[in-house]
C-alpha positions, -999 to +999 in steps of 0.1 A: +000+000+000+028+024+009+047+017-023+016+022-045-002+051-027+029+071-016+053+064-045+053+100-056+042+120-026+069+108-002+095+122-026+080+157-026+064+166+008+087+154+035+121+159+017+111+194+008+099+202+044+131+186+058+153+206+034+135+239+043+139+231+080+175+223+076+182+255+057+165+275+084+185+257+110+218+264+091+208+301+086+199+307+123+229+288+136+254+306+113+241+341+120+235+336+157+271+323+162+284+356+149+262+377+171+266+357+203+298+366+222+314+347+251+347+356+268+349+386+245+349+365+214+322+355+188+313+319+195+317+312+157+354+314+164+354+285+189+364+252+172+336+232+190+310+255+175+328+255+141+328+217+140+290+215+145+284+244+121+306+227+094+287+194+098+254+213+096+263+231+064+276+200+046+245+180+056+222+208+043+241+210+011+237+172+005+201+172+015+192+200-009+210+182-037+192+149-030+158+167-028+163+184-062+177+152-078+145+133-067+121+160-077+138+160-112+129+123-116+093+129-105+089+159-127+101+138-156+071+115-150+089+088-131+075+071-100+108+062-082+092+043-052+125+030-037+143+063-042+113+081-026+115+057+004+152+065+007+145+102+006+116+100+032+139+082+056+171+100+050+157+135+048+137+133+080+166+118+099+190+144+086+166+171+095+163+158+130+200+159+135+204+193+118+178+209+140+194+195+171+229+207+160+215+242+155+198+242+189+231+231+205+248+262+190+220+284+203+221+269+237+196+283+262+180+305+235+168+274+217+150+259+247+132+291+259+099+290+240+083+321+226+081+343+195+118+349+195+126+312+193+129+301+156+138+265+162+116+251+189+085+245+167+107+228+140+122+206+168+087+195+179+077+189+143+107+165+136+091+134+152+059+140+131+079+139+099+097+108+110+064+090+119+040+098+091+039+083+056+055+051+068+075+052+101+112+054+096+120+021+113+097+003+089+110+023+059+146+014+067+142-023+075+115-033+051+112-010+021+145+007+011+162-026+004+138-054+011+111-041-013+135-032-041+157-063-039+134-085-059+118-058-080+151-042-091+171-074-096+178-082-133+168-119-129+152-127-095+117-114-102+116-130-137+127-163-121+098-161-096+074-154-125+088-184-145+083-207-115+047-195-110+040-202-147+058-236-145+081-225-174+111-248-167+130-237-198+127-200-191+137-206-155+168-226-164+179-198-188+174-172-161+191-193-134+223-196-154+222-160-164+218-152-127+249-174-119+269-156-145+257-123-131+269-132-096+303-143-110+308-111-129+298-091-098+323-110-077+351-104-101+342-067-104+340-063-066+374-080-062+391-058-088+375-027-075+386-036-039+421-045-050+426-012-069+405+009-044+382+019-073+409+032-096+399+004-122+368+025-129+371+051-157+352+082-144+335+109-164+336+135-137+364+161-134+384+175-105+377+163-070+345+146-081+365+122-103+379+103-073+346+102-055+330+087-086+356+059-086+349+051-050+311+051-057+317+025-084+337+004-059+308+007-033+283-002-060+302-034-070+306-045-034+269-039-027+258-058-058+279-088-050+269-090-013+233-085-021+233-116-043+253-136-017+228-126+011+198-135-012+214-169-020+221-176+017+190-163+033+165-167+005+130-156+014+140-150+050+162-120+039+133-096+042+125-109+077+162-104+087+153-067+092+186-057+107+207-070+078+181-056+053+183-023+071+221-022+067+219-029+030+193-001+029+219+022+046+245+014+019+219+020-009+207+052+006+242+067+010+251+058-026+220+076-037+229+107-017+265+106-030+251+104-066+228+134-060+255+156-045+280+147-073+253+157-098+247+190-081+284+197-080+286+190-118+256+210-128+264+241-107+297+245-123+322+229-099+325+261-078+357+261-058+339+268-025+316+239-031+345+215-029+345+218+009+308+209+012+313+181-013+343+167+006+327+167+040+293+154+028+308+125+007+335+114+032+308+112+059+286+091+035+315+067+027+322+064+064+286+053+069+289+028+041+320+013+057+301+009+090+271-008+072+293-032+053+311-042+085+278-049+102+265-070+072+297-092+070+298-096+108+262-108+110+265-131+079+296-147+094+278-177+109+280-215+102+300-229+074+304-195+057+318-179+088+354-178+078+351-163+043+328-135+057+352-128+086+380-125+061+359-101+040+351-081+072+389-078+079+395-065+044+368-039+049+385-027+081+420-027+064+407-012+031+380+014+040+363+036+015+358+066+038+384+089+054+383+108+086+369+142+080+395+169+085+389+195+113+402+221+089+375+214+064+347+217+090+362+249+103+365+265+068+328+257+061+319+274+094+339+305+084+322+306+050+288+303+065+293+329+092+313+355+072+304+352+035+268+362+027+269+347-008+278+313+005+251+314+032+225+325+007+235+296-017+232+270+010+201+285+026+183+297-006+145+295-012+133+297+023+108+322+038+125+350+057+103+367+083+111+396+106+133+376+130+157+360+105+161+394+088+169+409+122+195+382+127+212+390+095+212+428+103+228+420+137+254+398+120+264+426+097+266+451+125+287+429+148+311+422+119+314+459+112+325+467+148+351+439+152+379+464+151+362+486+177+356+457+200+393+448+197+403+484+205+379+484+235+395+452+247+429+467+245+416+497+265+423+521+236+402+553+235+371+555+212+358+587+197+321+596+200+312+583+166+328+549+173+311+547+207+277+553+190+284+527+164+294+502+191+264+510+212+241+506+182+255+472+175+252+461+211+216+471+213+208+449+184+230+421+197+211+422+230+178+420+212+190+389+194+204+370+224+176+379+248+150+352+252+113+355+257+100+362+292+065+369+305+051+386+335+030+363+358-003+380+350+004+382+313+014+345+311-017+333+329-039+356+308-024+340+277-032+305+292-067+315+301-073+329+266-061+297+250-084+276+272-114+298+264-108+296+226-106+258+230-140+257+248-156+278+221-143+254+194-158+225+213-192+242+216-192+249+179 
């Protein structure tokens, strides 16, 4: 029912909502980090904040790419049910993490509810997106891989149909074709692993060239292990939800990598985008490594235990992903907090109300008085014009970092008003 009824809608509504929410989170976090000072220093300068802000920016960049990539397929008249299931799961999970990262940067300002708080409502909405249109646990363990494994396989579904028709000749031909397919996949996976993907001839240029090779390597390994798992577990593979979920994780990360490489290619390989590309893709390959390790470890039982354990060791010794450099995360944070053009590109196409506009104004004013703040810290004298400029910036800064508070009578008046309106609705 989910595959038929939600094949299109799940690729539009929730990914778009999650992308918009992630862009808002990135925008709020990157501007607030400039305005908020601690120990006489903008918190955007602290490496702990920069690490989270860099991760947030790369995640939003990838999510936006995947959303547009999927909508392009739908707009072309396709009904990519498995891809939409991947996007439903991944986009809502990424949004949940992104909104929590942004709230961590805002600290107490993010947990004090009121009109000034731009993130609280999004945070409360995150579990709704994760639950509706097929709960994420079910989507990951049953649909992303389990539903597509038979449907998308070049021979498996046709073999089942041949069995149902009692067509022995067709079944035999398909069976031997399937066996040859597995042998080819095994050989390709071995060569790709031995050469770390360099055996693949990429079409991409620049930094994306190497990532395309590693993606081909991941794809070869995924195809081979999928057939092995199907052969060992048969119809019970879909019931082995943990293993099926890990295969789904690999498939999902490969899809996200494909989308972000496409965005990088279409948007002109802009030099600044290389940082976002690097962090997003290396994180994805790290998740692929983790999923492959889990698959091999849990398939390593019985007579096939030793071969799978050896494959698991090879995965540990020959990983696809790399540790993300702190420098890359910090540079993304600098770009988001200091370069309006980069922030606008990453956070484009979202509604800007009064509060976000005020945040941007405060960011500009605090950046404009950096030298004055340094002079004040060194106890150097300021002229009257400089004092006024500094005071003006501090007034707006105070307005941004101040949280909502309510007088006792006002608060209970609001509560009473809410209860009264509820009673009126019930009477109607």
